[in-house]
Each structure stands twice: as C-alpha cells, then as structure tokens.
N, C-alpha and C positions, 0 to 999 in steps of 0.2 A: 737429411742433415739438419740438426737443430740450428736456430738462428745464432749468429755469431755473438751478438750482444745480448747477454742475459743480465737484467738489472739485479743489483745486490740490495738486500733490505736496508732501509734507512739511509739518511743523508750521510755523506762522507766529507770529512774536512781535509784540508791540504796536508796536515800532519799525518792523518790516517792513510792518505794516498801515498805519501812519501815513505811510510813504514811498510807498504806492501812488499812481498818478495819480488826481487828484481826480475825473476823469470815469469811473473804473472803480467800479462798484457791487459791493461784496463784503460778505458776512456771514461771521462766523467762529464755528464751533461746536467747542468743546474743542480749540482750536489748529489747526483745519483750516479753510482759507478756501474759500468757495464763491462763484463769480461769479453775479450775479443778472441775470435777463433784464430788458430795458426794459419798463416798464408799457404796457398798451394804453390807447387813448383812453378807453374806458368806465371803466377802472380809475381814471384821472386825474380824470374827471368826477365819479365817486362820491366819491373822496377830497376833492375841492374842496367838494362839497355837504355832506358830513358834517362836515368840518372847520369849515365856516362855521356850521353849526347849533350845534356844540359851543362854538365861540368866542363866538358871539352870546349863548348861554345864560350862559356864565361872565362875560362883560362885563356883561350885564343884572343879574346877581346880585352884581356887584362882587367876584367870587371871586378868590382868590389863585393858582389853578391856571393853567397855561399849556397851550394846545393847540399841538402841534408836528407838522406834517406831514413826511413823508419828502421828501428824504433827510436824516436826522439820526441819528447813531449813538447806540446805547444799549449801554454796556458792562455786561453782566449779571455778568461775572466776569473777574477778572484771571488767576486760575489755577484751572482751565484757561481760557485766553482765550476769551471768548464775547461777540461783538459782533453786534448785530442792527440793522436799520433798519426799525422798524415803519412801516406806511403812515401811521397816525395814532396819536398818543399824547397823553395828558394827564398832566402832571407837576405834583404839588401841593407837593412839597418842592423849592423852588428851589435849595436848597443842593446838590442832586444835579447841577445844571446848570453847565457851563462853556461856553466858546466852541466846544469840539470835540464835546461829547457830553453825554448823561445818564449819570451814573455811579451805576448801580443801577437797580432796577426802576421804571418809570413806574407810575402808579396805574391807568391804563386804556389798553388797546392795541386797535387795530383793524387787522387784516390783510385786504386785499382780494385774493381768490384770483385768481391768474393761471392760465391754462389749462395751462401747462407744469409747474406745481409744486403741485398741490393737497395732496399728502400733507405737504409741508413746513409748510403752515399748519395743517392738521387734526391732524397727529401731532407732528412735530418741535417746532414752535414752541409748541404747547399744552404739551408737556412742559417746555420751558425757561421759558416764562412762568409756569407754575404753580410750578415748583420754585425760581425766583429771586425770587418775591415780587410779581408783578403782581397787583393786586387783581381786575381784571376784564379779560376778553379776548373780543373778538368776531371772528368770521370771516365776512366778507361775501362771498358767492359769486354773482357776477352771472350765471354760466352756469346754475346751479341755481335762482337767484332765492331764495336762503335766507340767513338770518343765524343763525349758531350762537353762543350766548351761554354763556360760562363765567364765573361769578362765584365765583372761587376763595375769596374771603374768607368766603363762606357755604357753600362746598362744593356749589355749584349748577353742574353740569357738563353740557355738550353739549345745552342746550335749543335746539331748532331752531324757527325762525320763518320764515314765507314773506315775500316782498316785499309782501304785502298787509297786514302787521301793523304795529301801533304797539308799539314795544319800549322798555321802561324801561331807562335807564342806571342800573344799580344803585348806583353809587358816589354818586349824588345822589338826593335825596328826590323831586324833581319834574321830572326831565328825561326826556322821551320823544322818540323819533325815529319819525316816521311814514314808514315805508318805502313805503307805498302812494302817498303824495304824491310822495316822492322818485323813485320809479320812473316815475311819470307825467311829472314834470318832465324826466327824463332820456330818456324814450321807450323804456324797457326793460320 
C-alpha cells in the first residue's frame, strides 16, 4: 500500500485549498498539500464508537464542548498554512468554529492510525499538535492494539496503553474509555 500522504508539487494557498474538490481529502503542512488515503472499515468503526462515548459523556454532563468527527478541517496556522483533519476532536471554545473549520487548536484530538501512514500520526502530527496548542492527543493504533496518550498540558508524553486498558481522558476529571469493552464490541 502506498503512503497515505503524497505531497503535491509547490506551495498551496488557502484559496487554492478551498477550491479543491470536496471529495478530495487533503491536509496541508507548512504550505505543502498531502493527499490522504481513504479510511478502512475498522478505522471508521473505532471512530464511531469513540465519538459516541465522548459525545454521550459531554451531553450527560451538559458540557459546552463539541465532539466533531472527521472530515472537518482544523486550521492550526495561516502562515505557514497548516490544515489538518483529525479523526476525532473536542472543541471547547466555540468561537474557534465556523461553518468551514476550527480556527485554532482543538482541546482534544484522536488520530486512528492507518496502515499506510503510521509515522504521520506518531511523529508529524504529534509535533504539530503539541506546538500549536492541542491540550491532549491520543493515537489509536488498531494494528498494534495500542493507544498512545500525550497530555501536552501536563507534559505527559507518549504513554502507551494496550487495548485491554481503561484510559482516562485527561482534559476531564471523570471520563474514562474502556478499550477492553470497545475492542470486544468491535471484534478486534
């Protein structure tokens, strides 16, 4: 399988990015556009389950934050242009949201690793999410059956859990995701 992210020649502007066909999935890192591969079936099933858990928790607590699943743009920077599409994000500052994107860092991001681009999630996106103000970033890896937690706000980096774990969402006091239950439900 080819890598998911293939750089496109030359720098891209926000206007060029916005003119791309809506069915083309692209992320931009420092003015360079990269095509994204289509997600797998297990990727989408994990995305649905985790999004549902997060959304139910926020609704139960009558919280102000919003859970937004992919595809939805996050513009981390205008100069250099850096636009990502996290698999799942929680945005607590609704002023960052418009109809097109989240303008600035979400509070919480989850990326679900695709087989063609693990280094993008583990290295590249960790760098960008940390440096542009994401409070917490999880990397869910279905192939390895691991979850890597980065709680940048407390400088807790690269803590790895198995899919047998119950993992605390650090931006909340009492939210835990039981990956053992989740993997049983998904048959993985």
